[in-house]
Each structure stands twice: as structure tokens, then as C-alpha cells.
Z-matrix of the N, CA and C atoms (Angstrom, degrees):
N
C 1 1.447
C 2 1.532 1 109.17
N 3 1.301 2 116.20 1 140.77
C 4 1.450 3 122.43 2 -178.37
C 5 1.527 4 109.79 3 -81.52
N 6 1.316 5 118.10 4 133.88
C 7 1.460 6 122.81 5 174.53
C 8 1.516 7 109.00 6 -88.64
N 9 1.298 8 116.77 7 113.89
C 10 1.467 9 121.49 8 177.48
C 11 1.521 10 108.57 9 -85.54
N 12 1.310 11 117.01 10 129.67
C 13 1.461 12 118.93 11 177.78
C 14 1.522 13 110.64 12 -69.05
N 15 1.308 14 114.79 13 141.96
C 16 1.473 15 118.94 14 175.02
C 17 1.509 16 107.07 15 -79.81
N 18 1.315 17 115.66 16 128.77
C 19 1.457 18 119.89 17 -177.59
C 20 1.504 19 112.93 18 -112.85
N 21 1.295 20 114.58 19 155.58
C 22 1.471 21 120.64 20 174.74
C 23 1.532 22 107.48 21 -97.26
N 24 1.315 23 114.92 22 149.44
C 25 1.464 24 119.88 23 178.31
C 26 1.517 25 108.14 24 -83.16
N 27 1.329 26 115.43 25 118.64
C 28 1.480 27 119.67 26 -175.65
C 29 1.521 28 112.18 27 -57.57
N 30 1.319 29 116.98 28 -38.59
C 31 1.465 30 120.05 29 -176.24
C 32 1.539 31 112.07 30 -63.38
N 33 1.325 32 117.87 31 -20.65
C 34 1.462 33 120.21 32 -179.54
C 35 1.542 34 111.71 33 -68.92
N 36 1.322 35 117.37 34 -16.76
C 37 1.462 36 120.19 35 177.01
C 38 1.530 37 112.41 36 -80.53
N 39 1.327 38 116.37 37 -12.49
C 40 1.473 39 122.98 38 177.06
C 41 1.524 40 112.97 39 52.67
N 42 1.316 41 113.78 40 48.00
C 43 1.463 42 120.43 41 176.93
C 44 1.532 43 107.76 42 -148.67
N 45 1.296 44 117.71 43 -178.54
C 46 1.450 45 120.33 44 179.36
C 47 1.526 46 110.83 45 -66.43
N 48 1.314 47 117.08 46 161.74
C 49 1.461 48 122.62 47 -173.15
C 50 1.528 49 112.69 48 -58.31
N 51 1.330 50 118.05 49 -46.54
C 52 1.462 51 120.90 50 -177.04
C 53 1.527 52 112.02 51 -63.48
N 54 1.315 53 116.02 52 -43.80
C 55 1.469 54 120.46 53 178.67
C 56 1.517 55 110.22 54 -65.24
N 57 1.335 56 116.93 55 -40.37
C 58 1.464 57 120.69 56 178.43
C 59 1.513 58 111.73 57 -61.58
N 60 1.342 59 116.68 58 -40.33
C 61 1.464 60 119.78 59 178.42
C 62 1.529 61 111.25 60 -64.02
N 63 1.309 62 116.38 61 -40.44
C 64 1.469 63 119.92 62 179.39
C 65 1.530 64 109.99 63 -65.44
N 66 1.329 65 117.09 64 -40.23
C 67 1.457 66 120.04 65 178.05
C 68 1.519 67 111.73 66 -66.96
N 69 1.325 68 116.64 67 -39.32
C 70 1.468 69 121.44 68 176.99
C 71 1.524 70 110.49 69 -60.71
N 72 1.331 71 116.30 70 -45.96
C 73 1.471 72 120.27 71 178.54
C 74 1.519 73 110.61 72 -63.16
N 75 1.310 74 117.30 73 -37.81
C 76 1.473 75 121.79 74 -177.36
C 77 1.533 76 111.56 75 -65.19
N 78 1.334 77 117.47 76 -30.00
C 79 1.473 78 119.13 77 178.94
C 80 1.523 79 112.08 78 -90.57
N 81 1.331 80 115.88 79 2.58
C 82 1.455 81 119.97 80 175.16
C 83 1.518 82 116.06 81 92.26
N 84 1.337 83 117.40 82 13.56
C 85 1.471 84 119.48 83 177.60
C 86 1.532 85 109.01 84 -67.33
N 87 1.316 86 115.47 85 143.21
C 88 1.461 87 118.50 86 176.58
C 89 1.523 88 112.28 87 -111.77
N 90 1.313 89 115.46 88 1.24
C 91 1.464 90 120.57 89 176.53
C 92 1.518 91 111.22 90 -148.17
N 93 1.313 92 115.29 91 161.00
C 94 1.473 93 119.94 92 176.14
C 95 1.501 94 109.98 93 -128.42
N 96 1.316 95 114.14 94 150.45
C 97 1.455 96 122.23 95 169.83
C 98 1.518 97 105.30 96 -113.84
N 99 1.310 98 116.24 97 136.95
C 100 1.464 99 119.05 98 -174.65
C 101 1.520 100 109.87 99 -136.97
N 102 1.331 101 116.25 100 132.65
C 103 1.452 102 121.13 101 173.94
C 104 1.536 103 107.77 102 -71.89
N 105 1.318 104 115.41 103 131.52
C 106 1.456 105 120.39 104 -174.88
C 107 1.504 106 111.99 105 -127.35
N 108 1.338 107 116.13 106 44.86
C 109 1.467 108 119.02 107 -177.89
C 110 1.522 109 113.46 108 -116.55
N 111 1.338 110 117.49 109 -32.84
C 112 1.458 111 120.06 110 -178.38
C 113 1.520 112 109.69 111 -140.02
N 114 1.310 113 115.17 112 165.58
C 115 1.456 114 121.15 113 173.26
C 116 1.517 115 113.89 114 72.06
N 117 1.316 116 115.22 115 -149.41
C 118 1.467 117 123.83 116 -173.72
C 119 1.518 118 112.09 117 -57.56
N 120 1.311 119 118.60 118 -30.25
C 121 1.455 120 121.11 119 -174.46
C 122 1.527 121 114.75 120 -100.84
N 123 1.326 122 117.49 121 5.08
C 124 1.452 123 119.32 122 -179.25
C 125 1.524 124 110.40 123 -71.86
N 126 1.337 125 117.61 124 148.25
C 127 1.473 126 120.76 125 -178.58
C 128 1.506 127 113.94 126 -52.53
N 129 1.324 128 117.56 127 -37.97
C 130 1.478 129 118.54 128 -178.57
C 131 1.511 130 113.21 129 -72.23
N 132 1.335 131 118.02 130 -15.09
C 133 1.447 132 121.74 131 177.87
C 134 1.536 133 113.78 132 -100.25
N 135 1.332 134 115.99 133 -2.10
C 136 1.448 135 120.14 134 -179.81
C 137 1.522 136 110.56 135 -113.51
N 138 1.309 137 117.18 136 91.12
C 139 1.458 138 120.02 137 175.12
C 140 1.524 139 108.23 138 -73.50
N 141 1.325 140 117.47 139 -179.98
C 142 1.470 141 121.35 140 -175.53
C 143 1.533 142 111.46 141 -57.42
N 144 1.315 143 117.80 142 -44.05
C 145 1.470 144 121.00 143 -178.67
C 146 1.532 145 109.92 144 -67.11
N 147 1.317 146 118.43 145 -41.86
C 148 1.449 147 121.15 146 179.60
C 149 1.532 148 111.65 147 -64.13
N 150 1.336 149 117.46 148 -35.69
C 151 1.471 150 120.81 149 175.73
C 152 1.519 151 110.75 150 -65.92
N 153 1.337 152 116.81 151 -43.25
C 154 1.466 153 119.98 152 178.37
C 155 1.534 154 110.11 153 -62.71
N 156 1.335 155 116.74 154 -43.52
C 157 1.455 156 120.73 155 179.71
C 158 1.525 157 111.13 156 -61.82
N 159 1.320 158 116.80 157 -42.15
C 160 1.457 159 121.13 158 178.64
C 161 1.525 160 110.48 159 -62.64
N 162 1.321 161 117.13 160 -47.30
C 163 1.462 162 120.72 161 -179.30
C 164 1.525 163 110.29 162 -63.52
N 165 1.306 164 118.41 163 -41.28
C 166 1.458 165 121.50 164 177.71
C 167 1.527 166 111.94 165 -63.71
N 168 1.335 167 116.31 166 -37.47
C 169 1.460 168 120.69 167 178.27
C 170 1.534 169 110.35 168 -65.64
N 171 1.330 170 116.17 169 -42.42
C 172 1.466 171 120.14 170 178.97
C 173 1.509 172 110.44 171 -65.49
N 174 1.315 173 117.27 172 -45.88
C 175 1.482 174 121.33 173 178.32
C 176 1.524 175 110.75 174 -62.26
N 177 1.341 176 116.27 175 -37.98
C 178 1.447 177 120.89 176 179.31
C 179 1.510 178 114.13 177 -62.06
N 180 1.329 179 115.72 178 -27.00
C 181 1.461 180 121.16 179 176.71
C 182 1.537 181 111.45 180 -89.37
N 183 1.351 182 116.58 181 1.53
C 184 1.455 183 120.83 182 178.50
C 185 1.514 184 113.61 183 78.40
N 186 1.314 185 117.09 184 23.01
C 187 1.451 186 121.52 185 -177.26
C 188 1.545 187 111.54 186 -119.60
N 189 1.328 188 114.22 187 173.39
C 190 1.454 189 122.42 188 177.19
C 191 1.522 190 107.81 189 -135.45
N 192 1.333 191 116.18 190 165.74
C 193 1.466 192 119.89 191 170.21
C 194 1.518 193 108.17 192 -74.25
N 195 1.301 194 117.51 193 130.25
C 196 1.457 195 120.27 194 172.77
C 197 1.521 196 109.45 195 -105.11
N 198 1.337 197 117.49 196 -21.17
C 199 1.471 198 120.19 197 177.42
C 200 1.531 199 110.18 198 -166.94
N 201 1.310 200 114.69 199 149.45
C 202 1.476 201 122.39 200 166.90
C 203 1.518 202 104.48 201 -109.39
N 204 1.305 203 115.61 202 128.09
C 205 1.466 204 120.20 203 -176.72
C 206 1.524 205 109.89 204 -109.27
N 207 1.308 206 114.92 205 154.72
C 208 1.462 207 121.06 206 175.04
C 209 1.511 208 111.32 207 126.69
N 210 1.311 209 114.74 208 173.02
C 211 1.455 210 121.35 209 177.28
C 212 1.507 211 108.52 210 -84.69
N 213 1.313 212 115.66 211 93.53
C 214 1.454 213 120.87 212 -175.76
C 215 1.536 214 111.48 213 -95.79
N 216 1.304 215 117.85 214 5.97
C 217 1.463 216 120.93 215 -176.67
C 218 1.454 217 111.66 216 -102.96
């Protein structure tokens, strides 16, 4: 069975995405949950390069996605 990392919701830090990731890493989180319906993280605002940059930023903090949140249907 696969162990899914427990992630923190970035928006709960009430700051920009990069700062939230740094704060999440500082408290020892190994995964993040991110709302992906509006704003900076919405699919229409994440082109291929932006998705790669986001993934590299997450990996650079030693974390993974544990969930994408929002009404994606």
C-alpha cells in the first residue's frame, strides 16, 4: 500500500504561494494541498512552463503534492 504524505493547505498560511511553501517546509510538512480553481493556481493561469516551475519549487522544498483541492469538475 502506498503511503500518502499528509499535506498542509498552502492557503492557510495567508501569504503568497512561495512564502507559504517555505513556511510549510519549515514546520516539517512533506506534502502540500493546493486549491486549483482560481487565481495563480488555476489551470488557465498555469501554462506548461508555470507548471514545471511550480513542481520544481515544490521539489526544491523537499515536498510533494498530497492533494489538489477545489471544484475541478
